[in-house]
N, CA, C and O atoms as a MOPAC input file, in Angstrom:
PM7 MOZYME 1SCF
protein

 N    128.67800 1   122.13400 1    75.47400 1
 C    128.28500 1   120.62900 1    75.92600 1
 C    129.64600 1   119.99000 1    76.22800 1
 O    130.62000 1   120.05100 1    75.47800 1
 N    129.58600 1   119.20900 1    77.72100 1
 C    130.52300 1   118.54900 1    78.00500 1
 C    130.71800 1   117.19300 1    77.30100 1
 O    129.80300 1   116.69400 1    76.64600 1
 N    131.83600 1   116.64100 1    77.43100 1
 C    132.00200 1   115.16700 1    76.89900 1
 C    131.23800 1   114.16900 1    77.57200 1
 O    130.77300 1   113.19100 1    76.98600 1
 N    131.08300 1   114.41500 1    78.91100 1
 C    129.97000 1   113.52500 1    79.77400 1
 C    128.47100 1   113.73700 1    79.28700 1
 O    127.69600 1   112.78500 1    79.19200 1
 N    128.15400 1   114.89200 1    79.02100 1
 C    126.81600 1   115.40200 1    78.57600 1
 C    126.38000 1   114.26100 1    77.30600 1
 O    125.49900 1   113.40200 1    77.35600 1
 N    127.35600 1   114.59500 1    76.12600 1
 C    127.66800 1   113.93600 1    74.85100 1
 C    127.08300 1   112.53200 1    75.02500 1
 O    126.10300 1   111.99700 1    74.50600 1
 N    128.13700 1   112.02400 1    76.06800 1
 C    128.06900 1   110.45500 1    76.61900 1
 C    126.84900 1   110.00000 1    76.69000 1
 O    126.33900 1   109.17300 1    75.93400 1
 N    126.22700 1   110.68200 1    77.85500 1
 C    124.86700 1   110.43900 1    78.21000 1
 C    123.95300 1   110.36200 1    77.03000 1
 O    123.44600 1   109.27100 1    76.76900 1
 N    123.69900 1   111.37200 1    76.31300 1
 C    122.93800 1   111.51500 1    75.30800 1
 C    123.19900 1   110.18400 1    74.12400 1
 O    122.26600 1   109.58800 1    73.58700 1
 N    124.56500 1   109.91200 1    73.89100 1
 C    124.56700 1   108.71500 1    72.74000 1
 C    124.02400 1   107.48300 1    73.51500 1
 O    123.14400 1   106.72600 1    73.10400 1
 N    124.75300 1   107.38900 1    74.82500 1
 C    124.04500 1   106.03600 1    75.63100 1
 C    122.35100 1   105.87200 1    75.63100 1
 O    121.76300 1   104.83400 1    75.32800 1
 N    121.79200 1   106.98200 1    75.99000 1
 C    120.37600 1   107.20000 1    76.01000 1
 C    119.65200 1   106.62700 1    74.46000 1
 O    118.65400 1   105.91800 1    74.33300 1
 N    120.46800 1   107.16100 1    73.46900 1
 C    119.77600 1   107.19200 1    72.27600 1
 C    120.23200 1   105.58200 1    71.58400 1
 O    119.81600 1   105.19400 1    70.49300 1
 N    121.04800 1   104.88400 1    72.37100 1
 C    121.56200 1   103.58000 1    71.92000 1
 C    122.51700 1   103.41400 1    70.73200 1
 O    122.61200 1   102.43000 1    69.99800 1
 N    123.31100 1   104.74000 1    70.67300 1
 C    124.07900 1   104.67400 1    69.56700 1
 C    125.38900 1   104.23600 1    69.74100 1
 O    126.13300 1   104.25900 1    68.76000 1
 N    125.89700 1   103.75300 1    71.05900 1
 C    127.01500 1   103.28700 1    71.58500 1
 C    126.86800 1   101.59900 1    71.67300 1
 O    127.83000 1   100.85800 1    71.87400 1
 N    125.73300 1   101.22600 1    71.51900 1
 C    125.02300 1    99.74500 1    72.02200 1
 C    125.73900 1    98.59200 1    70.99900 1
 O    125.87700 1    98.83200 1    69.79900 1
 N    126.06600 1    97.64400 1    71.45200 1
 C    126.31500 1    96.54200 1    70.42300 1
 C    125.41300 1    96.24800 1    69.41000 1
 O    125.79300 1    95.68000 1    68.38700 1
 N    123.84000 1    96.69400 1    69.65100 1
 C    122.77400 1    96.59600 1    68.74300 1
 C    122.29700 1    97.92300 1    68.98200 1
 O    121.80400 1    98.33400 1    70.03300 1
 N    122.52700 1    98.70500 1    67.67600 1
 C    122.03900 1   100.30200 1    67.82400 1
 C    120.53500 1   100.20800 1    67.68700 1
 O    119.90600 1    99.39200 1    67.01300 1
 N    120.04800 1   101.23500 1    68.48200 1
 C    118.75800 1   101.23900 1    68.73100 1
 C    117.92200 1   100.14900 1    69.78600 1
 O    116.69300 1   100.09000 1    69.79600 1
 N    118.63600 1    99.46100 1    70.50200 1
 C    118.36200 1    98.55300 1    71.54400 1
 C    117.47900 1    99.19400 1    72.62100 1
 O    118.03800 1    99.98000 1    73.38600 1
 N    116.21800 1    98.96800 1    72.77100 1
 C    115.38100 1    99.40100 1    73.72300 1
 C    115.87900 1    99.29600 1    75.16700 1
 O    115.56900 1   100.15300 1    75.99500 1
 N    116.51800 1    98.42600 1    75.41700 1
 C    117.03900 1    98.13600 1    76.77500 1
 C    117.69000 1    99.13500 1    77.53100 1
 O    117.56400 1    99.37600 1    78.73200 1
 N    118.58600 1    99.83200 1    76.46900 1
 C    119.59300 1   100.84400 1    77.00500 1
 C    118.90300 1   101.90500 1    77.66400 1
 O    119.34100 1   102.40700 1    78.69900 1
 N    117.82500 1   102.27700 1    77.10400 1
 C    117.11400 1   103.47400 1    77.35900 1
 C    116.37300 1   102.83800 1    78.94600 1
 O    116.18700 1   103.68900 1    79.81500 1
 N    116.14500 1   101.98600 1    79.13100 1
 C    115.34200 1   101.58600 1    80.30600 1
 C    116.63700 1   101.48500 1    81.41200 1
 O    116.39600 1   101.88900 1    82.54900 1
 N    117.84000 1   101.02300 1    81.15600 1
 C    118.82100 1   101.18900 1    82.05500 1
 C    119.08100 1   102.68600 1    82.26400 1
 O    119.25200 1   102.88700 1    83.46700 1
 N    119.15700 1   103.60800 1    81.67100 1
 C    119.51800 1   104.84400 1    81.57400 1
 C    118.37300 1   105.45000 1    82.87600 1
 O    118.76200 1   106.06700 1    83.86800 1
 N    117.31600 1   105.19800 1    82.66400 1
 C    115.77200 1   105.65400 1    83.48800 1
 C    116.35500 1   104.84800 1    84.77300 1
 O    116.67300 1   105.47500 1    85.78400 1
 N    116.48900 1   103.37900 1    84.69600 1
 C    116.86600 1   102.98100 1    86.11600 1
 C    117.91800 1   103.76500 1    86.72500 1
 O    117.68000 1   104.34000 1    87.78700 1
 N    119.15600 1   103.86400 1    86.12800 1
 C    120.17800 1   104.43500 1    86.64600 1
 C    119.63200 1   106.42400 1    87.39400 1
 O    120.12900 1   107.00700 1    88.35700 1
 N    118.72100 1   106.81700 1    86.63100 1
 C    118.30100 1   108.07900 1    87.34100 1
 C    117.51200 1   107.99100 1    88.48700 1
 O    117.60000 1   108.77100 1    89.43600 1
 N    116.63000 1   106.91200 1    88.40000 1
 C    115.83900 1   106.56800 1    89.58300 1
 C    116.64400 1   105.96000 1    90.91600 1
 O    116.34900 1   106.07200 1    92.10600 1
 N    117.81400 1   105.24800 1    90.25800 1
 C    118.51800 1   104.94600 1    91.37200 1
 C    119.39100 1   106.09000 1    92.28200 1
 O    119.71700 1   105.98200 1    93.46400 1
 N    119.61500 1   107.01800 1    91.52200 1
 C    120.56500 1   108.22300 1    91.81400 1
 C    119.47600 1   108.98500 1    92.74000 1
 O    119.74600 1   109.36200 1    93.88000 1
 N    118.32800 1   109.15400 1    92.18000 1
 C    117.16400 1   110.03400 1    92.95500 1
 C    117.08800 1   109.24600 1    94.53900 1
 O    117.21300 1   109.82100 1    95.62000 1
 N    116.89300 1   108.04600 1    94.35700 1
 C    116.55400 1   107.29500 1    95.63500 1
 C    117.77200 1   107.58200 1    96.47700 1
 O    117.65200 1   108.05600 1    97.60700 1
 N    119.02300 1   107.28100 1    95.90500 1
 C    120.15100 1   107.46400 1    96.77800 1
 C    120.53400 1   109.18700 1    97.30400 1
 O    121.42200 1   109.46000 1    98.11100 1
 N    119.85300 1   109.95000 1    96.79100 1
 C    120.09100 1   111.34800 1    97.37800 1
 C    121.22900 1   112.04800 1    96.35800 1
 O    121.72100 1   113.14400 1    96.62400 1
 N    121.57800 1   111.30500 1    95.19400 1
 C    122.60700 1   111.67200 1    94.18200 1
 C    122.27400 1   112.70500 1    93.17900 1
 O    123.12700 1   113.31400 1    92.53300 1
 N    121.19500 1   112.85200 1    93.09200 1
 C    120.23600 1   113.47500 1    91.87200 1
 C    119.93100 1   114.99000 1    92.22800 1
 O    118.88000 1   115.42600 1    92.69700 1
 N    120.98600 1   115.63900 1    91.93000 1
 C    120.70000 1   117.30800 1    92.14000 1
 C    119.72300 1   117.77800 1    90.98900 1
 O    119.50200 1   116.96800 1    90.08800 1
 N    119.20100 1   118.85700 1    90.95100 1
 C    118.38800 1   119.39800 1    90.10800 1
 C    118.90900 1   119.45800 1    88.66400 1
 O    118.09400 1   119.18700 1    87.78200 1
 N    120.27200 1   119.80700 1    88.28200 1
 C    120.87300 1   120.18900 1    87.29100 1
 C    120.86400 1   118.54400 1    86.92900 1
 O    119.93800 1   118.33500 1    86.14500 1
 N    121.44400 1   117.56900 1    87.18100 1
 C    121.80400 1   116.29600 1    86.75500 1
 C    120.32400 1   115.55900 1    86.47000 1
 O    120.16800 1   114.79800 1    85.51500 1
 N    119.31900 1   115.86500 1    87.37000 1
 C    118.04600 1   115.36800 1    86.96500 1
 C    117.73600 1   116.20900 1    85.76600 1
 O    117.36100 1   115.53300 1    84.80900 1
 N    117.77700 1   117.18600 1    85.60800 1
 C    117.28200 1   117.92500 1    84.23100 1
 C    118.04500 1   117.36900 1    83.15600 1
 O    117.57900 1   117.32200 1    82.01800 1
 N    119.24100 1   116.92300 1    83.45400 1
 C    120.06300 1   116.53200 1    82.11400 1
 C    119.86300 1   115.09300 1    81.80500 1
 O    120.16900 1   114.67800 1    80.68800 1
 N    119.31100 1   114.20400 1    82.81800 1
 C    118.85800 1   113.07100 1    82.52500 1
 C    117.56600 1   112.88500 1    81.67300 1
 O    117.36400 1   112.14900 1    80.70800 1
 N    116.51600 1   114.02400 1    82.50000 1
 C    115.31100 1   114.03100 1    81.90900 1
 C    115.31400 1   114.43900 1    80.19000 1
 O    114.64600 1   113.87700 1    79.32200 1
 N    116.12700 1   115.40900 1    80.03300 1
 C    116.49100 1   115.91200 1    78.64700 1
 C    117.19300 1   114.70600 1    77.63200 1
 O    117.04400 1   114.66900 1    76.41100 1
 N    117.93600 1   113.80200 1    78.39000 1
 C    118.27900 1   112.92500 1    77.47100 1
 C    117.25600 1   111.82900 1    77.12600 1
 O    116.97400 1   111.49400 1    75.97600 1
 N    116.77400 1   111.35000 1    78.15800 1
 C    115.46600 1   110.48200 1    77.81800 1
 C    114.75200 1   110.92100 1    77.03300 1
 O    114.40700 1   110.12100 1    76.16300 1
 N    114.23000 1   112.24400 1    76.94300 1
 C    113.27800 1   112.80600 1    76.02700 1
 C    113.77700 1   113.05000 1    74.86600 1
 O    112.90000 1   113.22800 1    74.02100 1
 N    115.07900 1   113.14800 1    74.39200 1
 C    115.57700 1   113.15700 1    73.08000 1
 C    115.84600 1   111.90000 1    72.67700 1
 O    115.75700 1   111.73800 1    71.46000 1
 N    116.17200 1   110.88700 1    73.37000 1
 C    116.15300 1   109.42100 1    73.01200 1
 C    114.53800 1   109.19900 1    72.58900 1
 O    114.35800 1   108.94300 1    71.39800 1
 N    113.78200 1   109.24500 1    73.13600 1
 C    112.20300 1   108.94200 1    72.91300 1
 C    111.97000 1   109.29200 1    71.55100 1
 O    111.57800 1   108.55800 1    70.64500 1
 N    112.29900 1   110.66700 1    71.51200 1
 C    111.89600 1   111.34700 1    69.97600 1
 C    112.92100 1   110.79600 1    68.98900 1
 O    112.52000 1   110.73200 1    67.82600 1
 N    114.11900 1   110.40200 1    69.22100 1
 C    115.09400 1   109.76600 1    68.18800 1
 C    114.17900 1   108.35500 1    67.90600 1
 O    113.65400 1   108.14600 1    66.81200 1
 N    114.10900 1   107.76300 1    68.63900 1
 C    113.55500 1   106.47100 1    68.49700 1
 C    111.90900 1   106.57900 1    67.74400 1
 O    111.41900 1   105.67600 1    67.06600 1
 N    111.30300 1   107.76900 1    68.02300 1
 C    109.81600 1   107.84700 1    67.27200 1
 C    109.96800 1   108.42800 1    66.02700 1
 O    109.19900 1   108.10900 1    65.12100 1
 N    110.95500 1   109.33200 1    65.83200 1
 C    111.11700 1   110.11900 1    64.62800 1
 C    111.87400 1   109.33700 1    63.49300 1
 O    111.54300 1   109.56700 1    62.33000 1
 N    112.95400 1   108.35000 1    63.77900 1
 C    113.76900 1   107.75200 1    62.91600 1
 C    113.63800 1   106.18700 1    62.84700 1
 O    112.79800 1   105.66600 1    63.58100 1
 N    114.36200 1   105.43800 1    62.06600 1
 C    114.42600 1   104.39700 1    61.69000 1
 C    115.41300 1   103.37400 1    62.75400 1
 O    115.63200 1   102.17200 1    62.59800 1
 N    115.93700 1   104.30900 1    63.91100 1
 C    116.82600 1   103.80500 1    64.68000 1
 C    116.66300 1   102.07000 1    65.44800 1
 O    117.52100 1   101.21400 1    65.66000 1
 N    115.21200 1   102.08800 1    65.69800 1
 C    115.07800 1   100.98900 1    66.26600 1
 C    114.49600 1    99.88900 1    65.49300 1
 O    114.13300 1    98.84300 1    66.03200 1
 N    114.40300 1   100.10800 1    64.24500 1
 C    113.55000 1    99.17100 1    63.33800 1
 C    114.18200 1    97.78600 1    62.95800 1
 O    113.61100 1    96.79700 1    62.49800 1
 N    115.66700 1    97.98900 1    63.30400 1
 C    116.33800 1    96.78300 1    63.05900 1
 C    116.83800 1    96.08200 1    64.35400 1
 O    117.46400 1    95.02500 1    64.42500 1
 N    116.40700 1    96.93800 1    65.41400 1
 C    116.93700 1    96.20500 1    66.78200 1
 C    116.36700 1    94.79800 1    67.12500 1
 O    115.20600 1    94.50500 1    66.83900 1
 N    117.40500 1    93.74500 1    67.88500 1
 C    117.05500 1    92.54500 1    67.82900 1
 C    117.48700 1    92.55800 1    69.45400 1
 O    118.15200 1    93.42300 1    70.02400 1
 N    116.91700 1    91.35800 1    70.01700 1
 C    117.31600 1    91.07000 1    71.69800 1
 C    118.66200 1    89.93900 1    71.33400 1
 O    118.72400 1    88.98800 1    70.55500 1
 N    119.36200 1    90.35900 1    72.00000 1
 C    120.62100 1    89.26100 1    72.17500 1
 C    120.51500 1    88.49600 1    73.50500 1
 O    120.50100 1    89.07200 1    74.59300 1
 N    120.43600 1    87.09100 1    73.34600 1
 C    120.28400 1    86.38000 1    74.54000 1
 C    121.79300 1    86.16400 1    75.06500 1
 O    122.73500 1    86.07500 1    74.27800 1
 N    121.92500 1    86.09600 1    76.33100 1
 C    123.04800 1    86.02000 1    77.13300 1
 C    122.96700 1    84.39700 1    77.31100 1
 O    121.97800 1    83.75800 1    77.66700 1
 N    124.34900 1    83.86000 1    76.94900 1
 C    124.63900 1    82.50500 1    77.21900 1
 C    125.57800 1    82.33300 1    78.31300 1
 O    126.51200 1    83.06000 1    78.65000 1
 N    125.12600 1    81.14700 1    78.84800 1
 C    126.16700 1    80.89900 1    79.93300 1
 C    125.81600 1    81.55000 1    81.41500 1
 O    126.59800 1    81.40200 1    82.35400 1

């Protein structure tokens, strides 16, 4: 597994987020995948990688307590 693949999985699972388990992060990963698809930049291999990362993130969220303490942070200013 490459470092970029590992990083995508960590980001999708919200492990590198300011608030571990924050659900907005997964939404942003999905948004990035859809934007890449619309721009014609998402080949089959990259699309499969995104889909697998999203699937794993959903499984982690449903089978662990990672999101149990997630809170929303308001932006100020």
